[in-house]
C-alpha angles and dihedrals in degrees: 000000000000103000092179091059091050098044095050096063089042091055090050092049092047091049091049093050091049091051092051092048092049092049090051092052091049092050095048095086090049092049090046091051093049094046096042095047092048093049097047097045096041107035124172123251115266134200098234096084119119092199115127098212100021095237127125088256089051090054090050090049089053091048090055095043098044098033094242119179096268098051094122093058091045090052090050091051089051093047092049092052096245099119097095090051088064095045099070120086135174124237094251094062093234123168105262095169140018109204123195101209120196113217123241088257089056091055090045089056091062116095109273092236090055092051093049092046093051094052097048112114091235090059096056092123091054091049090048091051090051093048094047088053086063094051126085119189110238126346125328104248127217087242091059091047090051090048089050096227137090129182119230132211089261090062092246123115133238120213115227119203123186119204107191093178094058091030096232142115123220130195119216087355094286116051112080124208110239103181143324139220133196121236127188092263104024152342129283114206117189116218130187098225135046111248110231119198115224094242094055 
């Protein structure tokens, strides 16, 4: 029996399998990033919402009424006069807004003086500037995620960083996305830090 003739194809097959395995391992982080980003920025509707009309405004109303963990942001939206903006929805159920919503714990982490100053009636424009920095018109696309940048209603940009190894997404290198939920007219994404625009 010619062992050399047998071993040569086996070596080629082994080498091919090792190459395929290595390629798969290299591509895993990319696949994880694409899947994770798509899922977090475009979640499916769920049945746990307490919103009456299913809109973003409805979710904020529910947060205020039922003391959910983003009540502070919902109160701020109401105080700034933005609530009605989030109440309208088109018949197709398209994403009109993506809203990065800091949790109550995120607001509590701000210096007390800063919080009090923001919510004073005379500082409504500052509050509006802050809120608009958390709002993106339409859905966040995979292209924007890949580019690592998204423009907000305020005209300022937010940096998006995907960490496939730790399976997390950060905004402006500090605020981490905790979860997201789909409303009838948009997406609410909970974050663990308040995003502060440079001009504020």
